[in-house]
C-alpha positions in Angstrom: 17.6 -11.4 -15.4 16.8 -13.5 -18.5 15.9 -12.0 -21.9 12.4 -13.3 -21.4 12.0 -11.5 -18.1 13.5 -8.3 -19.6 11.0 -8.5 -22.5 8.1 -8.9 -20.1 9.2 -6.1 -17.9 9.5 -3.9 -21.0 5.9 -4.9 -22.0 4.7 -3.6 -18.6 6.5 -0.3 -19.3 5.0 -0.1 -22.8 1.5 -0.9 -21.9 1.3 1.1 -18.6 -1.3 0.7 -15.9 -3.8 -1.3 -17.9 -1.4 -4.3 -18.1 -2.5 -7.6 -16.7 0.5 -9.7 -17.5 2.9 -11.3 -15.0 6.3 -12.8 -15.6 5.9 -16.4 -16.6 3.4 -15.7 -19.3 0.4 -16.6 -17.1 -2.6 -14.4 -16.6 -2.5 -13.3 -12.9 -5.2 -14.9 -10.8 -6.6 -11.4 -10.0 -7.8 -11.3 -13.6 -8.6 -15.0 -14.2 -11.8 -15.4 -12.2 -13.3 -17.6 -14.8 -10.4 -20.0 -14.3 -10.0 -19.4 -10.5 -9.3 -22.3 -8.2 -12.0 -23.6 -5.9 -12.2 -22.2 -2.4 -9.4 -23.5 -0.2 -6.7 -23.7 -2.9 -4.7 -20.9 -1.2 -3.1 -21.4 2.2 -5.5 -18.8 3.6 -7.9 -16.3 2.2 -6.7 -13.3 4.3 -6.3 -10.0 2.5 -3.7 -7.3 3.2 -4.2 -3.7 2.1 -1.0 -1.6 2.2 -1.6 2.2 2.4 1.5 4.4 1.5 1.4 7.9 3.1 3.8 9.4 0.5 5.9 12.4 1.4 6.9 11.7 5.0 4.0 11.8 7.5 4.5 13.9 10.6 4.0 11.2 13.3 4.1 13.6 16.2 1.1 15.6 15.0 -0.6 12.3 14.0 -0.2 10.5 17.3 0.1 13.4 19.7 2.2 13.1 22.9 -0.2 15.2 24.9 1.7 14.9 28.2 5.1 15.8 26.8 6.4 19.3 27.5 9.3 18.9 25.0 6.7 18.5 22.2 4.9 21.7 23.0 8.2 23.7 23.5 9.5 22.5 20.1 6.3 23.3 18.3 4.8 26.6 19.6 3.0 27.3 16.3 1.9 23.9 15.1 1.4 21.6 18.1 -2.0 19.9 18.5 -3.5 21.2 21.7 -4.2 18.8 24.6 -7.8 19.7 24.4 -8.1 19.2 20.6 -6.4 15.8 20.4 -8.6 12.7 20.5 -7.4 11.3 23.8 -6.4 7.6 23.8 -4.8 7.6 27.3 -3.0 10.0 29.6 0.0 10.0 27.3 -1.3 10.1 23.8 -4.1 11.4 21.6 -4.9 11.2 17.9 -5.0 14.2 15.5 -8.6 15.7 15.7 -9.1 14.7 12.0 -8.8 11.0 12.8 -12.2 10.5 14.2 -12.7 7.3 12.2 -9.4 5.8 13.6 -10.5 6.8 17.1 -13.6 4.6 16.5 -11.4 1.7 15.4 -9.4 2.2 18.6 -12.5 2.1 20.8 -13.6 -1.1 19.0 -10.2 -2.7 19.7 -9.3 -2.7 16.0 -6.5 -0.1 15.8 -3.0 -1.3 16.5 -0.5 1.6 16.7 3.2 1.0 16.4 5.4 3.8 17.8 8.9 4.8 16.9 9.1 2.9 13.6 12.2 3.4 11.6 15.5 1.8 10.7 19.2 2.2 11.5 21.2 5.0 9.9 18.1 6.8 8.5 18.1 8.6 5.2 16.1 11.8 4.8 15.9 11.5 1.0 12.4 10.7 -0.2 13.7 8.4 -2.9 16.3 6.5 -0.9 14.1 6.1 2.2 11.2 5.0 0.1 13.4 2.4 -1.6 14.4 1.1 1.8 10.8 0.8 3.0 9.8 -0.8 -0.3 12.6 -3.2 -0.6 13.2 -3.9 3.1 16.8 -4.1 2.1 18.6 -1.1 3.6 22.0 -2.6 2.8 21.2 -2.5 -1.0 22.1 0.8 -2.6 19.9 0.0 -5.7 17.4 -2.6 -4.8 15.7 -4.4 -7.7 12.8 -6.2 -5.8 10.4 -5.3 -3.1 9.1 -7.2 0.0 5.7 -7.8 -1.5 7.1 -8.9 -4.8 9.4 -11.4 -3.1 6.5 -12.7 -1.1 4.5 -13.3 -4.3 7.5 -15.1 -5.8 7.4 -17.6 -2.9 3.6 -18.1 -3.0 3.6 -18.6 -6.7 6.3 -21.3 -6.4 4.2 -23.3 -4.0 1.7 -25.8 -5.1 -1.9 -24.6 -4.7 -0.8 -21.2 -3.6 -1.2 -18.5 -6.2 -1.7 -15.3 -4.3 -1.6 -12.2 -6.4 -1.3 -8.5 -5.7 -2.8 -5.4 -7.4 -1.5 -1.8 -7.2 -4.5 0.5 -7.2 -4.5 4.1 -8.6 -0.7 4.1 -9.1 0.9 5.8 -12.1 3.6 3.2 -12.1 4.4 0.0 -10.4 5.9 0.6 -7.0 9.2 -1.2 -6.2 7.5 -2.9 -3.2 5.5 -5.0 -5.6 8.2 -6.1 -8.0 9.6 -9.6 -7.5 12.2 -11.6 -9.4 9.2 -13.4 -11.1 6.1 -11.6 -9.9 5.0 -8.3 -11.5 1.5 -7.4 -10.3 -0.6 -5.1 -12.5 -1.4 -1.5 -11.7 -5.0 -0.3 -12.1 -6.1 3.3 -12.3 -9.9 2.7 -12.5 -12.2 -0.1 -13.6 -13.7 2.2 -16.2 -10.4 1.9 -18.1 -11.3 -1.7 -18.9 -14.4 -0.9 -20.9 -13.7 -2.0 -24.5 -15.9 0.1 -26.6 -16.4 -0.8 -30.2 -16.9 2.0 -32.7 -18.9 1.5 -36.0 -16.8 -0.2 -38.6 -14.0 -1.0 -36.2 -13.4 -4.4 -34.6 -12.3 -4.9 -31.0 -9.2 -6.7 -29.9 -5.7 -5.8 -31.1 -7.2 -3.4 -33.7 -8.6 -1.2 -31.0 -6.6 2.0 -31.0 -6.3 1.9 -27.2 -4.6 -1.4 -27.1 -2.8 -1.5 -30.4 -1.0 1.7 -29.5 0.5 0.0 -26.5 2.2 -2.7 -28.6 5.6 -1.8 -30.0 5.9 -1.4 -33.8 7.6 -4.3 -35.7 10.7 -2.3 -36.4 11.3 -1.7 -32.6 11.6 -5.4 -31.6 12.5 -8.6 -33.3 9.8 -11.0 -34.6 9.8 -13.4 -31.7 9.4 -10.6 -29.2 6.7 -9.0 -31.2 4.8 -12.3 -31.4 5.1 -12.6 -27.6 3.9 -9.0 -27.1 0.9 -9.5 -29.3 -0.1 -12.7 -27.5 0.3 -10.8 -24.2 -1.8 -8.0 -25.4 -4.5 -10.4 -26.4 -4.4 -11.9 -23.0 -4.8 -8.4 -21.5 -7.8 -7.9 -23.6 -9.3 -11.1 -22.3 -8.6 -10.0 -18.8 -10.2 -6.6 -19.4 -13.4 -8.2 -20.6 -13.6 -10.1 -17.3 -13.1 -6.8 -15.4 -15.9 -5.1 -17.3 -18.5 -6.8 -15.2 -17.2 -5.0 -12.1 -17.5 -1.5 -13.6 -21.2 -1.1 -12.8 -21.2 -3.2 -9.6 -22.4 -1.0 -6.7 -21.5 -1.2 -3.1 -24.1 -0.2 -0.5 -21.7 1.9 1.6 -21.4 5.6 1.0 -17.8 6.7 0.2 -16.4 10.2 0.3 -15.7 11.9 -3.0 -11.9 12.0 -2.5 -9.6 10.2 -4.9 -8.2 8.1 -2.0 -11.8 6.9 -1.2 -12.4 6.0 -4.9 -9.3 3.8 -4.8 -10.5 2.0 -1.7 -14.0 1.6 -3.2 -12.3 -0.1 -6.2 -10.6 -2.5 -3.8 -13.9 -3.2 -2.1 -15.5 -4.0 -5.5 -12.7 -6.4 -6.3 -13.0 -8.1 -2.9 -16.8 -8.3 -3.3 -16.2 -10.0 -6.7 -14.4 -12.8 -4.9 -11.2 -12.3 -6.9 -8.3 -14.3 -5.4 -6.1 -11.2 -5.0 -4.6 -11.2 -1.5 -2.5 -8.0 -1.4 -3.7 -4.5 -2.5 -1.4 -1.5 -2.6 -2.6 2.1 -2.6 -1.1 5.5 -2.0 -2.3 8.8 -0.4 0.1 11.5 -1.5 1.0 15.0 -0.2 2.6 14.5 3.3 5.7 16.6 2.6 4.6 19.4 4.9 7.5 21.9 4.9 5.3 25.0 5.3 1.9 25.9 6.7 1.5 22.4 7.8 -1.7 22.6 10.0 -4.4 23.0 7.3 -2.9 20.6 4.7 -2.0 17.9 7.2 -5.5 18.1 8.7 -7.1 17.6 5.3 -4.9 14.6 4.5 -5.5 12.9 7.8 -9.3 13.5 7.4 -9.1 12.0 3.9 -7.3 8.9 5.3 -9.7 8.5 8.2 -12.9 9.0 6.2 -11.8 6.8 3.4 -10.8 3.9 5.7 -14.0 4.3 7.7 -16.1 3.9 4.6 -14.0 1.1 3.3 -14.1 -0.9 6.6 -17.8 -0.3 6.9 -18.3 -1.6 3.4 -16.2 -4.7 4.2 -18.3 -5.3 7.3 -21.4 -5.3 5.3 -19.8 -7.8 2.9 -18.9 -10.0 5.9 -15.1 -9.7 5.3 -14.1 -8.0 8.6 -12.1 -10.9 9.8 -10.3 -11.4 6.4 -8.9 -7.9 5.9 -6.0 -6.1 7.6 -5.0 -2.6 6.6 -1.5 -1.3 7.3 -0.1 2.2 6.7 3.5 3.4 6.3 5.4 6.5 5.3 9.0 6.8 4.2 10.0 8.9 7.3 8.6 11.1 10.0 9.4 14.8 10.6 11.8 16.6 12.8 10.7 17.4 16.4 11.1 21.2 16.0 8.9 23.1 13.7 10.7 25.2 11.1 10.4 28.9 10.3 7.5 28.3 7.8 5.2 26.7 10.3 6.0 23.3 8.9 8.3 20.4 9.6 11.3 19.1 7.7 12.4 15.6 6.9 13.0 13.4 9.9 13.2 9.7 10.8 11.1 7.6 13.2 7.4 7.9 12.9 4.1 6.1 13.7 2.4 3.3 11.8 -1.2 2.3 12.0 -2.8 -1.2 11.5 -6.5 -1.7 11.3 -6.9 -5.3 12.5 -9.7 -7.7 13.2 -11.3 -7.1 16.6 -9.3 -7.8 19.7 -5.7 -7.0 18.7 -5.8 -3.2 18.9 -3.5 -1.3 21.2 0.0 0.2 21.4 3.0 -1.6 20.2 6.7 -0.7 20.1 8.1 1.9 22.4 7.7 5.7 22.4 10.8 7.5 21.2 12.3 10.2 23.5 11.8 13.8 22.5 14.8 15.0 24.4 17.4 12.5 23.5 17.5 13.2 19.8 19.7 12.3 16.9 20.4 15.3 14.7 17.0 16.8 15.7 15.1 13.5 15.1 13.6 11.0 17.5 15.6 7.8 17.5 13.7 4.8 16.2 12.7 2.2 18.7 11.0 -0.4 16.4 12.6 -1.6 13.2 10.0 -1.5 10.4 10.9 -5.0 9.4 9.3 -6.3 12.6 6.0 -5.0 11.3 6.7 -6.7 7.9 7.6 -9.9 9.7 4.3 -9.7 11.6 2.3 -9.3 8.4 4.2 -12.0 6.5 4.6 -14.7 9.2 1.3 -14.2 11.1 -1.1 -12.7 8.6 -0.1 -14.0 5.2 1.6 -17.1 6.6 4.7 -16.6 4.4 8.3 -17.0 5.6 9.4 -13.6 6.7 13.0 -14.6 7.3 13.5 -15.7 3.7 11.7 -12.6 2.3 13.4 -10.1 4.6 16.8 -11.8 4.5 17.0 -11.8 8.3 15.1 -12.6 11.4 12.9 -9.9 13.0 10.7 -10.6 16.0 7.0 -10.2 15.1 4.8 -7.9 17.1 1.6 -9.2 18.7 -1.1 -7.4 16.7 -1.7 -10.5 14.7 -2.3 -13.8 16.5 
């Protein structure tokens, strides 16, 4: 890593979630609408929304194997009853909280991938999340993520300047860090109001922004000059975002924090920003005890938020442009534990909300009797899902980004 790159990464750390600077000294396209290229400059205008279900979502109680006696024997206290699950076919049903996803299924828009995982699974939250973020299981300490590397490639191409934004994240996820690309993180648009108090000028004299810039004694003169210029660029970007703060969408969103994040993404899409990848997280899936009520609440939050978001996009006319994909760092063990919860497992289920016509079941269901240390064995490498999103949706070279060839699935044409 060059000194320049190190300095700019440090700037992101110093300034936190309000930062709008990417490596290379250029204002990311997500912020530079006033300078945005004319329509058609990017290879395509498709948008990918990545939803992280943090904590390890229990795939078996999310996509319920309603015809499998092994499931009900292993979970006498927490299994979802056959009559309660939202039946998809004779074999499977969705958790009863996922009524919105059931509607997507009926509309041919829900692509479900079964048995998703990777070889030699790791049950550590941190290590497994690093593997999913980096798509590099062989790297013990990965430095870049699959989204970040995809942005590196797009930014190196002529007339292709796709950008990403991390919404509602406390820190930038590894998935979005590239060798060059460093997408901004945004907590809320209201953070970009630049209020001027009497007798105080805006710009670098604003306490909010000047506090983010290191003091002269902490960096040398050249670095300080760079950081001040970068801060000024961030201020300019913030002024451009101010116009989105009061922009209303016609759809009604739930009051959950997850729904607020999705509404923010909808606002940014409605503003015709050239951002092509959005990353958002729904936390709390580490359900070791008393799983049923908490898991039901989380899945309802996911379903209701996505329903409002997709309805909003439909009203905007963006249904064909946007694909939503979910992931979690691992699933849970087949057997419930003594606290009416489930412990860290491996293979799980992954959802994709796709344009109409590509919904259905993909991958293969894992066995619930032939287990590996109490876990279902994965049947679909998660990098096949990434290859599908990269090659077929974003039209970027998956083999180069993933450092290997993985057969795409068919939920994207």
